[in-house]
C-alpha positions as CSV (number, residue, x, y, z in Angstrom):
1,M,29.1,-58.7,-0.7
2,I,26.3,-59.5,1.7
3,D,24.8,-61.8,-1.0
4,S,28.2,-63.6,-1.3
5,I,28.3,-64.2,2.5
6,R,24.7,-65.4,2.5
7,K,25.4,-67.9,-0.2
8,S,28.6,-69.1,1.4
9,L,26.6,-69.8,4.6
10,G,23.9,-71.5,2.7
11,I,21.2,-69.1,3.8
12,E,18.3,-69.5,1.4
13,S,15.3,-68.1,3.2
14,M,14.2,-65.4,5.6
15,E,13.8,-68.1,8.2
16,D,17.5,-68.9,7.9
17,V,18.3,-65.2,8.4
18,E,16.1,-65.0,11.5
19,M,17.7,-68.2,12.9
20,L,21.1,-66.7,12.4
21,V,20.2,-63.4,14.0
22,D,18.6,-65.3,17.0
23,T,21.8,-67.3,17.3
24,F,23.9,-64.2,17.5
25,Y,21.7,-62.5,20.1
26,E,21.7,-65.7,22.2
27,F,25.5,-65.9,21.9
28,N,25.8,-62.3,22.9
29,T,23.6,-62.8,26.0
30,Q,25.6,-65.8,27.1
31,K,28.9,-64.1,26.5
32,K,27.9,-61.1,28.6
33,K,26.8,-63.4,31.5
34,R,30.0,-65.4,31.3
35,M,32.1,-62.2,31.3
36,E,30.2,-60.8,34.3
37,E,30.7,-64.1,36.2
38,E,34.4,-64.1,35.3
39,E,34.8,-60.5,36.4
40,A,33.1,-61.2,39.7
41,K,35.4,-64.1,40.4
42,R,38.4,-62.0,39.5
43,L,37.4,-59.2,41.8
44,A,36.7,-61.7,44.6
45,A,40.1,-63.3,44.1
46,K,41.7,-59.8,44.1
47,A,39.8,-58.9,47.4
48,D,41.0,-62.2,48.9
49,D,44.6,-61.5,47.9
50,Q,44.3,-58.0,49.4
51,S,42.9,-59.4,52.7
52,N,45.7,-61.9,52.9
53,S,48.3,-59.2,52.3
54,G,46.9,-56.9,55.0
55,A,45.3,-54.4,52.7
56,P,41.7,-53.4,53.2
57,A,39.5,-55.8,51.3
58,A,36.1,-55.3,49.8
59,T,33.3,-57.0,51.6
60,N,32.0,-58.7,48.4
61,A,32.4,-58.8,44.7
62,K,29.7,-56.1,44.2
63,D,31.6,-53.6,46.4
64,A,34.8,-54.6,44.8
65,A,33.3,-53.9,41.4
66,K,32.3,-50.5,42.6
67,G,35.7,-49.9,44.0
68,K,34.6,-49.8,47.6
69,D,36.5,-51.1,50.6
70,A,35.4,-53.2,53.5
71,K,33.7,-50.2,55.2
72,G,31.7,-49.5,52.0
73,K,33.6,-46.4,51.1
74,D,35.2,-45.6,47.8
75,G,38.8,-44.3,47.5
76,K,37.6,-40.8,48.3
77,G,36.0,-41.7,51.7
78,K,32.5,-41.5,50.2
79,E,29.9,-44.3,50.5
């Protein structure tokens, strides 16, 4: 089955395999970075919405990601 995939992708040499693996790793790194940026934006928007609605807002995206409020405390009163 792997041989069929290799042939359909036109992979003929080990260099081609290495290039394909490098491409997948690079894509994975870029995807993780993009997802982290999107999550930070989402958390910042959520914090902004909460501050506009009168609920305690996180001071920044990092605190929001950790579930901390504007005073740096989590939902259990711990820092």
